[in-house]
Every structure is written in C-alpha cells, then in structure tokens.
C-alpha positions as CSV (number, residue, x, y, z in Angstrom):
1,M,17.6,258.1,4.3
2,N,20.5,255.7,3.4
3,I,22.3,255.9,-0.1
4,S,25.0,254.1,-1.6
5,I,27.3,255.6,-4.3
6,P,30.2,254.1,-6.1
7,H,33.5,256.1,-5.8
8,S,34.0,255.9,-9.4
9,W,30.7,257.5,-10.2
10,L,31.4,260.3,-7.7
11,K,34.8,260.8,-9.2
12,E,33.0,262.1,-12.3
13,Y,31.4,264.9,-10.7
14,L,34.6,265.8,-8.2
15,K,37.8,266.6,-9.0
16,T,39.9,265.7,-6.1
17,S,43.4,263.8,-5.3
18,A,41.7,262.5,-1.8
19,G,41.4,258.8,-1.9
20,S,38.0,257.0,-1.0
21,E,38.8,256.5,2.6
22,K,39.7,260.2,3.0
23,I,36.8,261.4,1.5
24,G,34.7,259.1,3.7
25,E,36.2,260.3,6.9
26,L,36.0,264.0,5.9
27,L,32.6,263.8,4.7
28,S,31.4,262.3,8.4
29,L,33.4,265.0,10.2
30,C,31.8,267.8,8.5
31,G,28.6,266.6,6.5
32,P,26.7,263.5,5.9
33,S,27.8,260.4,7.9
34,V,29.5,257.6,5.8
35,E,28.5,254.7,7.8
36,K,30.9,252.3,6.0
37,I,33.0,251.8,3.0
38,R,32.9,248.6,1.2
39,S,34.5,247.2,-2.0
40,V,32.6,245.7,-4.9
41,A,34.5,244.7,-7.9
42,G,37.4,246.8,-7.2
43,D,35.1,249.8,-6.7
44,A,34.6,251.6,-3.3
45,I,31.0,252.0,-2.4
46,Y,30.2,254.8,0.0
47,D,27.2,253.9,2.5
48,I,25.9,257.2,3.5
49,E,23.3,258.2,6.0
50,V,21.6,261.6,4.9
51,T,19.5,263.5,7.3
52,T,16.1,264.1,6.5
53,N,16.3,267.8,5.8
54,R,19.1,267.6,3.2
55,V,17.1,266.0,0.3
56,D,19.6,267.9,-2.2
57,M,22.6,265.4,-0.7
58,M,20.5,262.4,-1.8
59,S,22.2,262.3,-5.0
60,V,25.8,261.6,-6.6
61,L,25.8,265.4,-7.4
62,G,24.7,266.3,-4.0
63,I,27.3,264.3,-2.2
64,A,30.0,265.7,-4.9
65,R,28.9,269.2,-4.3
66,E,29.5,268.7,-0.3
67,A,32.7,266.8,-0.7
68,A,33.9,269.8,-3.1
69,A,33.3,272.2,-0.2
70,I,34.8,270.0,2.6
71,L,37.9,268.6,1.4
72,P,39.6,272.2,0.9
73,Q,39.3,272.8,4.6
74,F,41.8,269.9,5.2
75,G,44.4,270.6,2.7
76,F,42.9,268.6,-0.3
77,K,42.3,270.3,-3.4
78,A,38.8,269.8,-4.6
79,A,36.3,271.2,-7.2
80,F,32.6,270.2,-8.2
81,L,32.2,269.2,-11.8
82,P,28.8,270.0,-13.0
83,P,27.4,267.7,-15.4
84,K,27.8,268.6,-19.4
85,L,24.6,268.7,-20.8
86,D,23.4,269.1,-24.7
87,P,20.5,271.3,-25.4
88,I,17.5,269.4,-26.7
89,S,16.3,270.5,-30.0
90,P,12.7,269.5,-31.0
91,P,12.0,268.0,-34.6
92,Q,10.4,270.2,-37.3
93,T,7.4,267.7,-37.2
94,P,6.7,267.0,-33.5
95,L,4.6,264.1,-32.4
96,P,1.3,265.4,-30.6
97,L,1.2,265.4,-26.8
98,T,-0.8,267.2,-24.3
99,V,0.3,267.8,-20.9
100,K,-2.4,269.7,-18.5
101,D,-2.4,270.5,-14.6
102,P,-5.5,273.0,-14.5
103,N,-5.3,273.0,-10.8
104,G,-1.7,273.7,-10.2
105,L,-1.3,270.2,-8.4
106,C,2.5,270.0,-9.1
107,P,4.9,273.2,-8.7
108,R,6.5,271.9,-12.1
109,I,6.1,269.5,-14.7
110,L,8.5,268.5,-17.7
111,A,7.9,266.0,-20.5
112,V,9.1,265.1,-24.0
113,V,8.5,262.4,-26.5
114,L,11.4,260.3,-27.9
115,D,10.9,258.2,-30.9
116,Q,12.9,255.2,-32.5
117,V,13.7,253.6,-28.9
118,S,15.2,250.5,-28.9
119,L,14.6,248.4,-25.9
120,G,17.2,246.1,-24.4
121,P,19.7,245.5,-21.7
122,S,21.8,248.3,-20.3
123,P,25.7,248.4,-20.5
124,Q,27.4,246.5,-17.8
125,K,28.5,250.1,-16.4
126,I,25.1,251.1,-15.8
127,K,23.9,247.9,-14.3
128,S,26.7,247.7,-11.8
129,R,26.3,251.4,-10.7
130,L,22.7,250.8,-10.2
131,E,23.0,247.6,-8.4
132,A,25.5,249.1,-6.1
133,A,23.0,251.9,-5.5
134,G,20.6,249.2,-4.3
135,L,18.4,249.4,-7.5
136,R,17.4,246.5,-9.9
137,S,18.4,246.7,-13.5
138,L,15.3,246.0,-15.6
139,N,16.2,247.5,-19.3
140,N,18.0,250.3,-21.0
141,V,14.8,252.8,-20.6
142,V,13.7,252.1,-17.0
143,D,17.4,252.0,-16.1
144,V,17.7,255.5,-17.4
145,T,15.0,256.8,-15.1
146,N,16.5,255.3,-11.9
147,Y,20.3,256.5,-13.0
148,V,19.2,259.9,-13.3
149,M,17.3,259.6,-10.1
150,T,20.2,258.6,-8.4
151,E,22.6,260.8,-10.0
152,V,21.0,264.2,-10.3
153,G,18.5,263.4,-7.0
154,H,15.2,264.2,-9.0
155,P,12.7,261.3,-9.7
156,T,11.6,260.5,-13.4
157,H,9.3,258.3,-15.2
158,V,8.7,257.0,-18.6
159,F,5.3,256.1,-20.5
160,D,4.8,254.0,-23.3
161,Y,3.7,256.7,-25.8
162,D,1.4,254.3,-27.9
163,R,-0.3,252.9,-24.9
164,V,-1.4,256.5,-23.9
165,S,-3.6,256.3,-26.8
166,S,-5.1,259.9,-26.4
167,H,-1.5,261.1,-26.0
168,S,-2.8,263.4,-23.4
169,L,-1.6,263.5,-19.6
170,L,-4.3,265.3,-17.2
171,L,-3.2,265.8,-13.5
172,R,-6.2,265.5,-11.1
173,K,-7.0,264.5,-7.7
174,A,-8.2,260.9,-7.3
175,K,-12.0,260.2,-6.2
176,P,-12.5,257.9,-3.3
177,G,-12.3,254.3,-4.1
178,E,-10.5,254.8,-7.6
179,K,-8.2,251.9,-8.2
180,I,-4.9,251.4,-9.9
181,T,-2.8,248.6,-10.6
182,S,1.0,249.4,-10.4
183,L,3.8,247.8,-12.7
184,E,4.2,245.4,-10.0
185,D,0.9,244.1,-10.8
186,K,-0.5,245.1,-7.4
187,T,-4.3,246.8,-7.3
188,Y,-4.8,249.4,-4.7
189,A,-7.9,251.6,-3.9
190,L,-7.2,255.1,-3.7
191,P,-8.5,257.1,-0.4
192,G,-9.4,260.3,-2.4
193,G,-7.5,263.4,-2.9
194,D,-4.4,261.7,-4.3
195,I,-2.6,263.3,-7.3
196,V,-2.9,261.0,-10.1
197,I,-2.4,261.2,-14.1
198,D,-5.5,260.1,-16.5
199,D,-5.3,260.0,-20.1
200,G,-8.4,262.4,-20.7
201,S,-10.8,259.7,-20.6
202,G,-10.8,259.0,-16.7
203,E,-8.7,256.1,-17.0
204,I,-5.6,256.6,-14.1
205,I,-2.1,255.6,-16.0
206,D,0.3,256.8,-13.2
207,L,0.3,257.7,-9.6
208,P,3.2,260.5,-10.0
209,G,5.8,260.8,-7.8
210,I,5.3,257.4,-6.2
211,I,4.7,254.4,-8.8
212,G,3.8,253.8,-12.2
213,T,0.8,251.7,-13.3
214,A,0.6,248.5,-15.4
215,N,-1.6,250.1,-18.1
216,S,1.3,252.7,-19.3
217,V,4.6,251.0,-18.6
218,V,7.0,250.2,-21.3
219,T,7.1,246.8,-22.5
220,P,9.5,244.8,-25.2
221,D,7.3,246.3,-27.9
222,T,7.7,249.7,-26.9
223,K,9.0,252.1,-29.9
224,R,8.1,255.5,-28.6
225,I,8.2,256.8,-25.0
226,I,7.1,260.0,-22.9
227,F,10.1,261.0,-20.7
228,F,8.2,262.8,-17.7
229,L,9.1,264.5,-14.6
230,E,7.1,266.6,-12.0
231,A,7.8,268.5,-8.7
232,N,5.5,267.4,-6.2
233,N,3.7,268.3,-3.0
234,P,5.5,266.5,-0.1
235,V,2.6,266.6,2.2
236,K,0.2,265.0,-0.5
237,I,2.7,262.4,-1.6
238,R,3.7,261.5,1.9
239,R,0.0,261.1,2.7
240,T,-0.6,258.8,-0.4
241,S,2.6,256.9,0.1
242,M,2.0,256.0,3.7
243,T,-1.7,255.3,3.4
244,L,-1.2,252.8,0.5
245,G,2.0,251.2,2.0
246,I,4.0,252.1,-1.1
247,R,7.6,253.1,-0.2
248,T,9.6,253.7,-3.4
249,V,12.8,255.6,-3.6
250,A,11.0,258.1,-5.6
251,A,8.5,258.6,-3.1
252,T,11.0,258.9,-0.1
253,L,12.7,261.6,-2.1
254,N,9.5,263.5,-3.2
255,E,8.1,263.5,0.1
256,K,11.1,265.6,1.2
257,G,10.7,268.5,-1.1
258,V,12.9,267.9,-4.4
259,D,14.2,271.2,-5.8
260,P,11.9,272.1,-8.9
261,E,15.2,273.7,-10.4
262,L,16.5,270.4,-10.8
263,G,14.0,269.3,-13.3
264,S,15.6,270.8,-16.5
265,T,18.9,269.0,-15.4
266,A,17.2,265.7,-15.0
267,L,15.6,266.1,-18.2
268,K,18.6,266.9,-20.2
269,R,20.6,264.3,-18.6
270,G,18.0,261.6,-19.2
271,V,17.5,262.7,-22.8
272,M,21.2,262.4,-23.5
273,L,21.3,258.9,-21.9
274,L,18.1,257.5,-23.8
275,K,19.9,258.9,-26.9
276,E,23.0,257.0,-26.1
277,L,21.6,253.7,-24.7
278,T,18.5,253.1,-26.7
279,G,19.0,255.1,-30.0
280,A,16.2,257.5,-29.4
281,K,15.5,260.5,-31.1
282,V,13.5,263.6,-29.5
283,A,10.2,263.5,-31.2
284,S,8.2,266.5,-29.6
285,K,8.7,269.9,-28.1
286,I,9.8,270.2,-24.5
287,F,6.8,270.7,-22.1
288,D,7.9,272.8,-19.3
289,L,4.8,273.9,-17.0
290,Y,6.3,276.1,-14.5
291,P,3.8,278.6,-13.4
292,Q,5.5,280.3,-10.4
293,K,9.1,280.1,-9.6
294,P,9.8,279.9,-5.9
295,T,11.2,283.4,-4.4
296,I,14.4,283.0,-2.8
297,Q,15.0,285.3,0.1
298,T,18.3,286.9,0.8
299,I,19.4,286.5,4.3
300,K,21.4,289.4,6.1
301,L,23.6,289.1,9.1
302,P,26.8,290.7,10.5
303,L,30.0,289.0,10.3
304,Q,30.4,289.5,14.1
305,L,27.4,287.2,14.7
306,I,29.4,284.3,13.3
307,K,32.4,285.1,15.3
308,D,30.4,285.3,18.4
309,R,28.3,282.2,18.0
310,L,31.5,280.0,16.9
311,G,34.0,281.7,19.3
312,V,36.7,282.2,16.6
313,D,38.0,285.1,14.7
314,I,36.8,283.8,11.3
315,S,37.4,286.1,8.2
316,G,34.8,287.4,5.6
317,R,37.1,285.9,3.1
318,K,36.9,282.5,4.7
319,V,33.3,282.7,5.2
320,K,32.8,283.6,1.5
321,Q,35.0,280.6,0.5
322,I,32.6,278.2,2.5
323,L,29.5,279.5,1.3
324,E,30.1,279.8,-2.4
325,N,31.5,276.4,-2.5
326,L,28.2,275.1,-0.9
327,G,26.3,276.9,-4.0
328,F,25.3,280.1,-2.1
329,F,25.5,283.8,-3.4
330,F,27.5,286.0,-1.2
331,S,28.3,289.4,-0.7
332,I,29.9,291.9,2.2
333,D,29.8,295.3,2.6
334,K,32.2,297.9,4.1
335,N,30.5,297.5,7.5
336,E,30.8,293.6,7.3
337,Q,27.4,293.1,7.0
338,L,26.6,290.0,5.0
339,S,24.1,289.2,2.2
340,V,23.6,285.5,1.8
341,K,21.2,284.0,-0.7
342,P,20.9,280.3,-0.6
343,A,20.8,278.0,-3.7
344,S,17.6,277.0,-5.0
345,F,18.1,273.2,-3.4
346,R,18.8,274.8,0.0
347,T,15.7,277.0,0.5
348,K,13.9,274.7,2.6
349,D,16.5,274.2,5.4
350,I,18.2,277.8,5.3
351,A,15.8,280.7,6.4
352,I,17.5,282.6,9.4
353,P,20.9,284.1,10.0
354,E,21.5,281.1,12.5
355,D,21.3,278.6,9.7
356,I,24.2,280.6,7.8
357,V,26.1,280.2,11.1
358,E,25.5,276.4,11.2
359,E,26.6,276.0,7.9
360,V,29.9,277.8,8.3
361,A,30.5,276.1,11.5
362,R,30.2,272.6,10.0
363,I,32.4,273.0,7.1
364,Y,35.0,275.1,9.1
365,G,34.9,272.0,11.5
366,Y,33.3,271.6,14.8
367,H,36.3,270.0,16.1
368,K,38.2,273.2,15.3
369,L,36.0,275.2,17.6
370,P,37.3,276.1,21.2
371,S,36.1,274.2,24.1
372,K,34.7,277.1,26.0
373,L,31.5,277.3,28.4
374,P,29.4,280.0,27.2
375,L,29.2,283.1,29.1
376,T,25.5,283.0,29.9
377,Q,23.9,281.3,32.7
378,I,23.4,277.5,32.1
379,P,19.6,276.6,32.7
380,T,19.6,273.8,35.5
381,N,16.0,274.0,36.6
382,Y,13.1,273.0,34.4
383,P,9.9,273.8,36.4
384,D,7.5,271.2,34.6
385,E,10.1,268.2,35.1
386,N,10.8,266.4,38.3
387,F,13.1,263.7,37.4
388,H,14.3,263.2,41.1
389,L,10.6,262.5,42.0
390,E,10.2,260.3,39.0
391,Y,13.2,258.2,40.1
392,R,11.9,258.0,43.6
393,L,8.2,257.1,42.7
394,K,9.3,254.4,40.4
395,N,11.7,252.8,42.9
396,I,9.0,252.9,45.5
397,L,6.3,251.1,43.1
398,A,8.8,248.6,42.1
399,D,10.0,247.7,45.5
400,S,6.1,247.3,46.2
401,G,6.0,244.8,43.7
402,L,4.4,246.4,40.8
403,N,6.1,246.1,37.3
404,E,6.7,249.2,35.1
405,I,5.4,249.1,31.5
406,Y,5.6,251.4,28.6
407,T,2.5,251.4,26.4
408,N,1.8,253.4,23.0
409,S,0.6,257.0,23.1
410,M,-1.5,256.2,20.1
411,V,-4.2,254.1,20.5
412,S,-7.0,252.4,18.2
413,R,-10.4,253.8,18.0
414,A,-11.7,250.6,20.2
415,L,-9.5,251.9,22.9
416,T,-10.4,255.4,22.7
417,S,-14.2,254.3,23.2
418,Q,-13.1,252.7,26.6
419,S,-11.4,255.9,27.9
420,G,-14.7,257.3,29.2
421,F,-14.1,260.4,26.8
422,S,-15.9,261.0,23.5
423,I,-14.1,260.1,20.4
424,N,-14.4,263.9,19.4
425,N,-12.4,264.8,22.2
426,H,-9.4,262.8,20.9
427,L,-6.8,264.0,18.5
428,K,-6.9,261.9,15.6
429,I,-3.7,261.4,13.4
430,K,-3.9,262.3,9.9
431,N,-1.0,260.0,8.4
432,A,-1.7,257.0,10.9
433,L,0.6,253.8,10.1
434,S,-2.3,251.5,11.4
435,A,-5.7,251.3,12.4
436,D,-4.3,250.5,16.0
437,W,-2.6,253.9,15.9
438,Q,-5.2,256.5,14.9
439,Y,-5.7,258.6,17.9
440,L,-3.4,260.2,20.8
441,R,-5.1,258.7,24.3
442,R,-6.9,260.9,26.7
443,S,-6.4,258.0,29.4
444,L,-3.8,255.3,30.2
445,I,-6.4,252.9,31.8
446,P,-7.8,251.3,28.4
447,S,-4.0,250.7,27.5
448,H,-3.4,249.0,31.0
449,L,-6.6,246.8,30.5
450,E,-5.2,245.8,27.2
451,A,-1.8,244.9,28.9
452,I,-3.5,242.9,31.7
453,G,-5.7,241.0,29.4
454,Q,-2.6,239.8,27.3
455,N,-1.6,238.0,30.6
456,P,-4.8,235.8,31.3
457,Q,-2.6,232.9,32.8
458,A,-1.0,235.1,35.6
459,K,-2.5,234.6,38.9
460,S,-2.2,238.3,39.8
461,V,-0.7,241.2,37.5
462,S,0.3,244.5,39.0
463,F,1.7,247.4,36.5
464,F,2.7,251.1,36.8
465,E,3.4,253.6,34.1
466,L,4.3,257.3,34.1
467,A,3.4,258.7,30.7
468,N,1.7,261.7,28.8
469,T,-2.1,261.8,28.2
470,Y,-3.1,264.2,25.4
471,Q,-6.0,266.6,25.7
472,L,-7.5,268.2,22.4
473,R,-7.2,272.2,22.2
474,P,-8.9,273.4,19.0
475,G,-6.6,275.5,16.8
476,K,-3.6,274.4,19.2
477,L,-1.2,271.5,19.9
478,P,-2.8,269.3,22.4
479,E,-2.2,269.7,26.1
480,E,0.2,266.9,27.4
481,K,-0.5,265.7,30.9
482,L,1.9,263.6,32.7
483,T,0.1,260.8,34.3
484,L,0.9,258.2,36.7
485,L,-1.4,255.1,36.8
486,L,-1.2,252.1,39.1
487,S,-3.3,248.9,37.9
488,T,-3.6,245.5,39.7
489,T,-6.0,242.6,39.5
490,N,-5.5,242.3,43.3
491,D,-8.2,243.5,45.5
492,F,-8.9,247.2,46.5
493,R,-7.3,246.9,49.8
494,Y,-4.0,245.7,48.3
495,L,-4.1,248.8,45.9
496,K,-5.1,251.2,48.8
497,G,-2.0,249.9,50.6
498,V,0.2,250.5,47.9
499,V,-1.1,254.1,47.3
500,D,-0.6,254.6,51.3
501,L,2.6,253.5,51.3
502,T,3.8,255.3,48.2
503,L,2.2,258.8,49.6
504,Q,3.9,258.0,53.0
505,K,7.2,257.8,51.2
506,L,6.5,261.1,49.7
507,H,5.7,262.4,53.3
508,L,2.2,263.2,52.5
509,A,-0.8,262.6,54.5
510,P,-3.9,263.0,52.2
511,T,-7.6,262.1,52.7
512,F,-9.6,259.6,50.7
513,K,-13.0,261.1,50.0
514,P,-15.6,258.8,48.5
515,Q,-16.9,260.2,45.1
516,N,-19.6,259.3,42.8
517,A,-18.4,257.1,40.0
518,V,-20.3,259.0,37.4
519,K,-17.6,261.9,37.6
520,T,-15.2,259.2,36.6
521,P,-17.0,256.8,34.0
522,W,-14.4,254.2,33.5
523,L,-14.3,253.6,37.6
524,D,-17.1,251.5,39.4
525,G,-17.4,250.2,42.8
526,H,-14.9,251.3,45.4
527,T,-14.1,254.8,44.3
528,A,-12.4,257.8,46.0
529,A,-10.5,260.9,45.4
530,I,-7.3,261.7,46.9
531,I,-7.5,264.9,48.5
532,L,-4.6,267.1,50.0
533,K,-5.6,270.5,51.3
534,N,-8.2,270.8,49.1
535,Q,-6.5,269.8,46.0
536,T,-7.0,266.8,44.3
537,L,-4.0,264.5,43.5
538,G,-5.8,261.7,41.9
539,C,-8.4,259.0,42.3
540,L,-8.7,255.2,42.8
541,G,-11.2,252.8,42.3
542,Q,-12.3,249.6,40.3
543,V,-12.6,249.8,36.8
544,L,-15.4,248.5,34.6
545,T,-14.1,245.5,32.6
546,P,-15.3,244.4,29.1
547,E,-17.3,241.3,28.8
548,G,-15.1,238.1,28.6
549,F,-12.2,239.9,30.4
550,P,-9.6,237.1,31.8
551,H,-9.4,238.6,35.3
552,K,-12.1,238.9,37.9
553,Q,-11.5,242.6,38.6
554,V,-8.9,245.5,38.1
555,N,-8.4,248.1,40.3
556,V,-6.3,251.2,39.4
557,A,-5.1,254.4,41.1
558,L,-4.7,257.4,38.7
559,F,-2.5,260.6,39.6
560,D,-1.8,264.0,38.2
561,F,1.9,263.9,38.2
562,R,2.3,267.8,38.2
563,A,-0.1,268.1,41.4
564,L,1.8,265.2,42.9
565,S,5.1,266.9,42.2
566,Q,4.0,270.3,43.7
567,A,2.6,268.6,46.9
568,S,5.5,266.2,47.5
569,R,8.4,267.0,50.2
570,A,11.8,265.8,50.1
571,Y,12.0,265.4,53.8
572,P,9.4,264.9,56.7
573,A,8.5,267.5,59.2
574,Y,10.6,267.1,62.4
575,Q,8.6,265.6,65.3
576,P,10.3,265.0,68.6
577,L,10.5,261.3,69.6
578,S,8.8,260.6,73.0
579,P,11.1,259.3,75.8
580,H,8.3,257.6,77.4
581,P,6.9,254.1,76.3
582,P,3.5,253.5,74.3
583,I,0.6,251.5,75.2
584,I,-0.9,249.5,72.3
585,E,-4.1,247.5,72.2
586,D,-6.4,246.3,69.8
587,L,-10.0,247.3,69.6
588,T,-12.7,245.4,67.7
589,F,-15.8,246.8,66.5
590,T,-18.7,245.6,64.4
591,L,-19.6,248.2,61.7
592,P,-22.7,248.5,59.5
593,E,-22.4,247.3,55.9
594,K,-20.8,249.8,53.3
595,T,-19.1,251.7,56.1
596,Y,-16.0,253.5,54.8
597,L,-13.1,252.8,56.8
598,G,-11.1,255.8,56.2
599,P,-13.5,258.1,58.0
600,V,-13.5,255.6,61.0
601,I,-9.8,255.5,61.5
602,A,-9.7,259.4,61.2
603,A,-12.3,259.4,64.0
604,I,-10.3,257.4,66.2
605,A,-7.1,259.3,65.5
606,S,-8.8,262.7,66.4
607,C,-10.6,261.4,69.6
608,H,-7.7,262.5,71.7
609,R,-4.0,264.1,71.5
610,L,-2.7,260.7,73.3
611,V,-3.7,258.7,70.1
612,K,-0.6,258.6,68.2
613,A,-1.6,256.0,65.5
614,V,-4.3,253.9,64.3
615,A,-4.3,250.9,61.7
616,L,-6.6,248.5,60.6
617,T,-5.0,244.9,61.2
618,K,-8.1,242.2,60.9
619,T,-11.3,241.9,59.6
620,Y,-13.9,239.2,59.8
621,R,-17.3,239.6,58.1
622,Q,-18.4,242.8,59.8
623,N,-16.1,242.9,62.7
624,Y,-12.9,245.2,62.2
625,T,-9.9,245.1,64.4
626,F,-8.0,248.5,64.8
627,N,-4.5,248.7,66.3
628,V,-4.5,251.8,68.4
629,T,-1.3,253.5,69.8
630,Y,-1.4,255.7,73.0
631,Q,1.8,257.8,73.9
632,S,2.4,261.1,75.8
633,P,5.3,263.2,75.2
634,T,5.8,264.2,78.9
635,Q,5.1,261.1,81.2
636,P,4.5,257.3,81.2
637,L,1.1,256.3,80.6
638,T,-1.0,253.7,82.8
639,D,-4.3,251.9,82.0
640,K,-6.0,254.2,84.2
641,A,-4.7,257.1,82.0
642,V,-6.1,255.5,78.8
643,A,-9.3,254.1,80.1
644,P,-11.3,257.6,79.3
645,V,-9.6,257.6,76.1
646,R,-10.7,254.6,74.9
647,K,-14.1,255.2,76.4
648,K,-14.2,258.3,74.0
649,I,-13.4,256.3,71.2
650,V,-16.2,253.8,71.7
651,V,-18.9,256.5,72.3
652,S,-17.4,258.6,69.2
653,L,-17.8,255.4,67.0
654,K,-21.2,254.6,68.1
655,Q,-22.5,258.0,67.6
656,K,-21.2,258.5,64.2
657,F,-21.1,255.4,62.7
658,S,-23.4,252.9,64.9
659,A,-20.5,250.7,65.5
660,D,-20.4,248.2,68.6
661,L,-17.3,247.6,70.5
662,V,-16.9,243.6,70.5
663,G,-16.2,242.6,74.1
664,N,-16.4,244.4,77.5
665,L,-14.9,248.1,78.1
666,R,-12.5,248.1,80.6
C-alpha cells in the first residue's frame, strides 16, 4: 500500500534534527521504501510504499515511530512523541444510544454521541494535509474521520444521530440479496454473510469497515452525530470489498488487520478534533465493546542466535535499544536469554525468534552486515525443476515454428466445462476477482482453444505452453502438475512431425500406441499415447472443437513434463559410423484404409539388422512410399545382398497389414 505524508505532520510526532531528505533516505535503507519526496506549497511530501504485513506503519504515527527507531542508528537524535490526548468526560444527562454485537462479529467497537455540532469547511491546515495524503476535503465532520484514519491508522466513521431514529446500532450478518445505497449514491446487492449495521428495524445503515450508506450520512442540517469505530475481521472485510468492488482506504486498512488497541487512541483523538473544529460536546457515555483482548505471547531466544544469524557480535544493550525503540518489551537474564514481547500492533507479524532477528537486522542495517558466505552447503539441485530442459524444449519448439504463449491459470466456468473434467474436480477460488477467473484449471487445452479462436484470420496457428495444471486434493493444497501443450490448426501429420523432432532432439525413441478416445474425452479422431519403456510420456490427437469454431481442426500434443524430464537424455548413446556406403531405395505399398503407419514403419525396421532407417516420404490415396536405408557395419552391400531383405519386408507387410507392393519385386 502506498501512503503520502507531509513532513510538517510527521514532525508533530517525531522530534529530530534530520531533514526530510535524510529521513527519506534512512527510512528506505532500514524500513519502508520512500519512493520520492515532492514539494507542495513549501512542505515536503513523502510518498511511501509500505509492505502488506506492516499495517502499523500505514499512518503518520506509524512512520514517526519507525523513524525514531532508525535515525539514531545513523547518529541522529530522534524521539517518538505520542499524541497528547484529553480524557473524555460523559455528561450527567446522556443522550440514548444502544450498540449491540450479539454474535461477536467485531473484536472491538467504540462509539460516542456528540451534540451541538456546527457543520462547515475545515481549516486550511486540515484541508492541505488531507489533500497531500490523497483524500478529498468535504466538511469539518467527515474530514475529522479521514484525518484520524491517516494520523492514527484506524478507520473511523460518523452517523447522523437524528437520522438513526431508533438510536440503536445492531451489528449482524447480511442476508443474500439485501441492498444498500452508499454515500456515493451507488446501489449494491450484498452476497450474504457480510457484516452490516442496522438500526434495529432491519434497515441497513452502514457497511462497517468499508463504506457508509446514504441513509445515515451527515448533511448540512446535522446537529448531533455518533462517532463510531470498530476493529474488523480482515477475511470478511476483504471478501465483501472485493466481491462488491468497493476499494476504499478504510477497506484496504481493515483487510490487513488493524490493531484493536488503537481504537481508544483514535476515539480520543477524534473527539478532540470534533470539539476543536465543530464546537461539539460529548453527549453520551463511551461505548467500548471489547469482549476479549488478544493475548500477546512472549518470544524467548538466546542473544547468541542473533549474533549467529547476523554474523556480528552485537551486544544485548544494542538489541535492547533497537527493540524498545520499536515499542517492544524486552528483558535479558544473566545467561543472555532474551524475553521479547511485541507491541500489540506487531502481533500479526512477530511470532517466532527469527522475526526478532529480522527486526534487529533491518534496524541495525543490512548494509552493515559482513559480506560472508554461510558455512553451510548452498543448495544447487532442485529435483522437481529442470530449467535446462525447459530452455532446450522451448528453443526446439520455437525453431519448429510454434509460438510460445502464456495463458491464465484461473479460468471461467465455461472453460472448465471444456476440460473434460467435472466442475467438482476443479478448485474454486473464494475471492475471485472476476467471473472469468473463478477456477484453477485442470487442463491447458481450453485455454489454447480460446487463444486459437481469437485468431480467426490466421491461415494457421501453432502454439506451445509450459505451465501448471491443478488437481484438487480434499483437505490439502492442490497438486501442481507441470504440463507441456502443443496446439496447432495444421493437420495431424504436421504435429506428429514436430513431436518426432522434439523427442529426437531429446534423444528419445518412444512408440505411439493408438488409444481409445474415451480415455481422453477432449480428444477425437487420430489419438495416440506416447510410450517409452512402458511409461506414458503424454498423448496427441485431434480436439473436439465447439460449434462455430473459426478453424477447421485443432490438433494437440500433451506431455507430463516431469515424466519427460526423467526420461530425457542430455547426450545420445554412442554408435560407431559404418565405413561402408548405404543403399537407399523407395518402396511403395498400397495399405487398407485406417491402417496405422507407426506399426508399419516399425515392422519394416525390425525385418532385418541391415535396415538402418525408415521414413515415410510420399502419400497418394492409399499408396504410401517409404524410404528405406540398408547398411552394414562390416562390408559394402550389393543389390544381391539386399534382395532377400527387401523380399522379407514385402512378405511381412502382406502378412501383418495386407499391404501390396506397388511395382515388381526385384
């Protein structure tokens, strides 16, 4: 998440002599990345990128605390100045308000009513700071909520007290199909299970943690308000926000898990500002529903662990300074055993001793750690990966005229139905960004059909892709299976030639076994399994294309990359070259319809040891011409020596395939 913070605002909570440029430089070196510093009306504005796990730094106070820990490591005196907050005193005669969360949907809820609110524009200082942070200034009441959220890091909200006629706030789960109209006058149908606030009559008056609704928003006539804060369930906030497509700053913060302990700070700061900017007075008791405070675990580790991991002899005193400046509670015993209790705002990302080591390392400075190789062996072999083979394969296929494509691993329901697998065998994504990306695919074929169909004008299209498919495993993460797919609109023989060449380059000589198309339901027509020593490497065949598909046919070859990797060889087996010239001739046979040519070629090659190579060169109707090479490793061959071998070939093909030689036998 990116945030923008004015230097003048930061300096209210950071006491230091360092200038804005130096603060930006040192923050980037040991903490959040300051992307740039720009000047607006004479004030330096920090544009900061904060990693997702550090929601505690997505505020002015968070950056000030971080800077106060980092700057002293570089010789700058620095101190974090916590906000000075006035206590809130409830009136003797409070206005009625009821806040209920019977099902414990939110970890913490705070609320208070304020009276005598005077709505109007905010002071220029507030406007300028909000605009520098990327937020619009609307009025002094709404601006306070955004100001507190940016300063403290906890989203807040205001209701018009009088428009909530029941003066009751009930948190519940939304029913499927319930509708809300946001304060931006947009209507949304809720999917169900979303956390909402209603007024006790069933009318929804807020989508907490995400966006307010039009029926409870403050208006120019507002005189009394409810200042409201809640800590949220990050998973539910994320799901609702993404499903409805509502991406507010509040939702972005809440889905990362804002610290509930910040609630009281945000409430007091908000009430102070509302009093100052609107003349408001507290008109009710303080509601604080906090049924169960989170337990913070103490992490124990030896000081030696930090020294070993960092490779520096760092003192316990130095570690203590670093961790206490970050807000941690620290103690060390006589045996140099550390007990570290992280602050409440760091409990989500500090859980194990290595997390403590990382905190010390980054504040101490990665740039100050010695450049030494670890004493352990560096792993170099990853058995499930064969990047060299990937590189070879991609070059072979690209040289053969195929184009590499990358298709999305997430597919629509329509594409899953074309995969040949049941919809129940696909892993469905709960928080899908789009209807086109609902499932993890089981097959690459539908994605390639979609890509080929998007090229209707091309005379021929040939693609290849090496990517994972995902097999559902109940109760476990899906099995990722690396798959190689070749797809082409050219005929089957073209694809078979590419497959033959590819396997030849990998020094493999598999057989192609015709198989029933029922075993591979997305294939039809010419279908064969690719077999090597009783192991199936893949299959190839013609795809069943949907009606109205722009190309006449699509043929594919599908490989299990792991099986291919295990079978492939980097170098061919050594075979001595014969010093004697070969005899090469063409033999043309008439074959019955639907005769598989692979077994015919294999039968010719196995007829005699003098047959060194067989290749199909020409076809005309049912006539097939085979180029046959005869060669002996020990002597020159004559036509008289080849004649009995030729005769054996003719007899063998006649017996096995009812094949007739075209022409006279010499």
